[in-house]
N, C-alpha and C positions, 0 to 999 in steps of 0.2 A: 604473525599477523594472520587474520582469517584468509582463507583461500577457497576458490572454486575448483581448484585442481583436485580431481578425484572425488568431488562431492556428489552427494545424491540430493537433488533439488526438487522441491515441490512448489509449483507456481499456481496460485489461484487466478481465475479469470484468464486462463491461458489462451483462449480463443481470440481475445481482443488484440488491438494493435500493440499496446505496451506489453501485454502478457506474452505474445508471440516472440517478441524480442528478448524478454527475460528467459524464455526457453532456449532459443537459438544461441544467444550470447553466452549462456552458462556452459553449453557444450563447447563453444569456441574457446572457452577459458579452461577446458579440461574436465568438466563435470563428467562423471561416469554414467549418470542416469538422470533424467528429468521426468517427474510425474507432471503431466500437463492436464490440469483439472479444469472442469467446467460443469455446469448443470447438464449440458449435452455435449460431451467431449467429441472432438473431431478426430479424423484419422491423420496421422503424421507419416512422413516418408523417411523416418530414421528409427532404427530399432532401439536406439538408446532413449527414445521418447516413449513414455508409457501413458496413454490416455487413461484418465481416471475420473469417474463421475463424482462430483462434489457440489453440494448446495450448502454454502456457508451459513445459511439461515436455518438449517435443519440439523438437530443434534445427532440423529441417527446416521445421517450422511457423513457428518464429521467423524463419528466413531468408526464407520466403515472405512473411511479414508485412512485413519490412524492404523487400523488393522492391516490394510492393504499396503501401506507405505511405512512400515516400521523401521526401514533403513535410512530414513531421511536425515540429512545433516544440515540442510539449508531450507528454511521455510520462507517463501516470498508471499506475503499477504498483499496481493495486487488487486483482487476483485473489488469492484465498487459500482455504485449506481447513483444516478441523480433523480431527484423527485420531479414531477411534472411542472412545478412552479418554484421560483426562487423566493417566494414570499411565505414567511411563516404564518401570516394572517390568512392567506388565501388557500393554501394547500390543505388537503383533508388530514384529519387525524390519522387515518389509516396510512396515508402516504408518508407522513412523518415517521410513524412507527416502522414502516417497511424500510425506509431509508436508514434508520438507526440499526435495524436488524442486519442489513447488508454491510454497512460501512463501519459500524462499531462493534456490535455484539458478535458478528461473524468472525472477524479477525481476532478479537480477544478470546473467544471460546476456542478457536482453532489453535491459537498460541498456547492456551492452557492445556489443550488436549495433547499437543505435540511436545510440550515442555519436558516430560520425562524422557522421551526419545532423544531430543536434542541434548539434554544434560548428560546423557549416557555416552555421548560421543565427543571426542576431543575436537575443538575448533568449530563447533556448530554455530550457525548464524540464523538470526531472525531479521527479516526485512519487512517493515511496515510502510506501505505507500500512503502518505497523507496528501497534502495539497497546500498551496498558498492560502487556500480557503480555511485552513486550520487557524490562521491568524487574521484573515480579512473577511468580514462577514458579508460577502456579496451573494452567497448561495443559499440563504435561508437554512432549511433543514440539512442540506448538504454541508454547509460550513459548520453547523453545530455538530454533525456526526464526525467530521474530520477533526474538529477541535477535541472532541471526546477521545478519539483514537490517539491523537497526539499525546494527550495526558496519560492514557493507558500505556502507550509505548514507553514513556518515561518511567512509569512504575514497573513495567516488565523488565526494562533495562536494569534497573536497580536490583530486582529480585533474581534475574537470571545471570547477572555478572558473576556472582560468587560460584555459580554452577558451571562456569566456563562457556556460556553462550553469549556471543556478541550480538547486540541489538542495534540496528541502524534504522532511523526514521527518514523518510524521503518527502521533501516538500518541493513543489514546482508549480508554475503557472499553467497556462493552456498547453496541451500536447496535441499534435495533429492526428487525432483519432476520431472515430465516429461520435464519441461522447461529446467532443468539443466542436463538432461540425458547425454548430450555430454561432459560435463565438467569433468575434472580429479581433484583429490585432495579431501580434507576433505569437507564433506557436513553435514549440520545440518539436523536432522529429522524435518519434518513439525510440529510434536507435540511439539518438544523442542522449536521451534521458537514461536509458538502460546502461549505456557505456559509462556515463557519469556515476550512476549508482554502484555498479560493480567495481569501478575504479576506487570509489570511496570505501566500499566494504573491504576490499583487499588492502587498502591503506590503513585500516583499523579505525576509520572515522565513525562517529556515532550519529551524525546528522548530515543530510544532504540538502543544501540550498541550491537547486539546480539551475536557477537563472537569476538575472539581475532584479526582476520584479520581486521574486521571493526574498532575496537578500535585503531589498529596500523595505519591504513590509515588515520583516522581522525586526530590523533596526528601529522602525518607527514605533514598535510596541513599547519602547521605553519612554516615549513622549506622551503628551496629553491626547486623550481619545479624539478630540476635535481636530487634531492635526492629521490623524489617520483618516477621519471622516469629515472633511471640511464642509460638506453640505449641512452639517449640524449647526454651523454658525448662523445660517440663514433662517433657522427655525425658532430662534430665541428673540426675534424682533418684537 
């Protein structure tokens, strides 16, 4: 089974609420080193944590991270962003493109860049953080970007499996972070999510449905689209 014990982990978006827990929980599970990446990395109080500058939307920055972290065995694609509007009709073209750069192109190109490094080490792992928005289109450009990443993760899983790299995709509803501060309703704690993810990875699972909302939405995908979006029924009168 994949394991965090002795691993060298790279976490994108490490400054955020979820990213911070990906860093600390990896160490708690025995990771030897964690590269904590961000556009403006912060200082950490543990010598096993290596701050590393990384802008996932910049190819030169990705190349520099690959050169600096050639010992990575676990890549956690956690960095993400939300556009200023959930409407695909109201948001600007620039905002749509920027969101796709961060949420889709960034993690895909990072996975491609680190693939030879991961494939060269036994028991390597790729974790892609998606969202329930991958399957439920309440977020406009955000949902579209996460749906695209979900599809790419499935493709990467198929291509990397013969090379010995285990790929896990993560789906969840709202998590209690700054990004979801505006949202009402139940929210997972970041520590709950990360514990669930790492438990699933070490159990050899390929996909994480972290809460009841996400489980219900995925199950509903097999039904008619108007069942998932009941408001559509009122538009056909």
